[in-house]
C-alpha positions in Angstrom: -31.6 -80.3 152.1 -33.4 -78.5 149.2 -34.6 -75.8 151.6 -31.1 -75.2 152.9 -29.7 -74.9 149.4 -32.5 -72.4 148.4 -31.7 -70.4 151.6 -28.1 -70.3 150.6 -28.9 -68.9 147.2 -31.2 -66.3 148.7 -28.5 -65.3 151.2 -25.8 -65.2 148.5 -28.1 -63.3 146.1 -27.3 -65.6 143.3 -28.2 -69.0 141.8 -25.5 -71.7 142.2 -25.2 -72.9 138.6 -21.7 -72.4 137.2 -18.3 -73.5 138.4 -17.6 -69.8 139.1 -20.6 -69.7 141.4 -19.5 -72.7 143.3 -15.9 -71.4 143.6 -17.3 -68.1 144.9 -19.4 -69.9 147.5 -16.4 -71.9 148.6 -14.3 -68.7 149.0 -17.2 -67.0 150.9 -17.6 -70.0 153.3 -13.8 -69.9 154.0 -13.9 -66.1 154.5 -16.8 -66.3 157.0 -16.0 -69.5 158.9 -12.4 -70.4 158.1 -13.6 -73.8 156.9 -13.4 -75.3 153.4 -16.2 -76.8 151.3 -15.0 -77.8 147.9 -16.8 -76.6 144.8 -17.2 -80.2 143.6 -19.0 -81.1 146.9 -21.3 -78.2 146.2 -22.0 -79.4 142.7 -23.0 -82.8 144.0 -25.5 -81.2 146.4 -27.0 -78.9 143.8 -27.5 -81.9 141.5 -24.8 -81.5 138.9 -23.5 -84.9 139.9 -26.2 -86.9 141.7 -23.7 -89.1 143.5 -24.1 -87.8 147.0 -27.4 -89.1 148.4 -26.7 -87.9 152.0 -24.3 -85.1 152.8 -21.6 -85.7 155.4 -22.4 -84.1 158.8 -19.5 -81.6 158.4 -20.9 -80.5 155.0 -24.4 -80.2 156.5 -23.1 -78.1 159.4 -21.3 -75.6 157.2 -24.2 -75.2 154.9 -26.7 -74.8 157.8 -24.5 -72.1 159.4 -24.2 -70.2 156.1 
């Protein structure tokens, strides 16, 4: 998962660190794929809230496609 997250940051051209970054990525995912991925889910994955040990397959699919 760490490689996927690093790849997303490279593709986006920014580090995902602030709430504004996560909202931007959420909007970008919706614009590209017409699917939603909440900023709070993204924060979990990037380690702000280490409560999500294994992402849901839906989440994993969206991130992999990005």
